[in-house]
C-alpha positions in Angstrom: -4.3 -19.5 3.1 -2.8 -18.9 6.9 -2.5 -21.2 10.2 -2.7 -20.0 13.3 0.3 -20.3 15.5 -0.5 -22.9 17.5 -1.7 -24.9 14.2 2.2 -24.7 13.6 2.9 -26.4 17.4 0.9 -29.6 16.2 2.5 -30.0 12.5 5.3 -29.7 14.4 4.3 -32.4 16.9 3.7 -34.8 14.2 7.0 -34.9 12.5 8.7 -35.4 15.4 6.9 -38.2 16.6 6.2 -39.3 13.3 8.0 -42.9 11.6 7.2 -41.3 8.0 9.7 -40.5 5.8 9.4 -37.6 4.0 7.6 -35.7 6.5 9.8 -32.9 7.5 10.3 -32.0 3.7 6.1 -31.8 3.3 6.1 -29.2 6.6 9.1 -27.0 5.3 7.2 -27.1 1.2 3.7 -26.2 3.6 5.3 -23.5 5.4 7.2 -22.1 2.4 3.8 -21.5 1.3 1.3 -20.0 4.1 1.4 -17.6 7.1 1.9 -18.4 10.4 -0.6 -15.7 12.4 1.2 -15.0 15.5 -0.7 -15.4 18.7 -1.5 -11.7 19.8 -3.0 -9.3 21.5 -6.0 -9.2 19.5 -6.5 -12.8 19.3 -6.2 -13.0 23.0 -8.7 -10.5 23.8 -11.1 -12.7 21.2 -9.7 -15.8 22.6 -10.9 -14.8 26.0 -14.0 -13.6 24.7 -14.1 -17.9 23.4 -14.1 -18.7 26.5 -16.2 -16.8 28.7 -18.5 -18.1 25.5 -18.4 -21.5 25.9 -18.4 -22.1 29.7 -21.7 -19.9 29.9 -22.8 -22.4 27.1 -21.7 -25.2 29.0 -19.8 -26.8 26.3 -16.2 -26.9 26.6 -13.6 -26.9 24.0 -10.4 -27.6 23.5 -7.5 -25.0 24.2 -6.1 -25.7 20.7 -9.6 -24.9 19.0 -10.4 -22.0 20.4 -6.9 -20.1 20.1 -7.6 -21.2 15.9 -10.8 -19.5 16.1 -9.8 -16.6 17.9 -7.0 -16.9 15.2 -9.3 -16.4 12.7 -11.7 -14.5 14.0 -9.6 -11.4 14.7 -7.5 -11.6 11.6 -10.6 -11.8 9.6 -10.2 -15.4 8.0 -12.7 -19.0 7.8 -11.9 -21.8 9.4 -12.0 -24.7 7.4 -12.1 -27.9 9.1 -13.9 -31.3 8.7 -14.5 -31.0 13.1 -17.6 -28.6 12.8 -18.3 -29.3 16.3 -15.2 -28.0 17.5 -16.0 -24.5 15.5 -19.6 -24.2 14.2 -21.4 -22.7 17.0 -18.5 -19.9 18.2 -19.4 -16.4 18.0 -18.2 -14.4 15.0 -16.1 -17.5 13.9 -16.8 -18.1 10.3 -16.3 -22.1 9.3 -16.7 -24.2 6.1 -16.3 -27.9 6.1 -14.7 -30.3 3.9 -14.6 -33.9 3.7 
């Protein structure tokens, strides 16, 4: 299991703004169990391709979602998400849904 570096930023933001006790401990345990994939040149290339595609489609996506999708595609991984609309029709991106 792995996450994109941008997902780590989202998780850390959640910890910083949360008022729930134990949130920092939960994040530390999670990070000890998973790999964080850095944004690199190969991901940047896929990211640019996905940005161009969604512009052609006239269906813009959130910047973070496209970075997550590019990370998955460039590293031959599958996205597991409850938000199929964000990822479902992106070329070269494999998605599994959960609920």
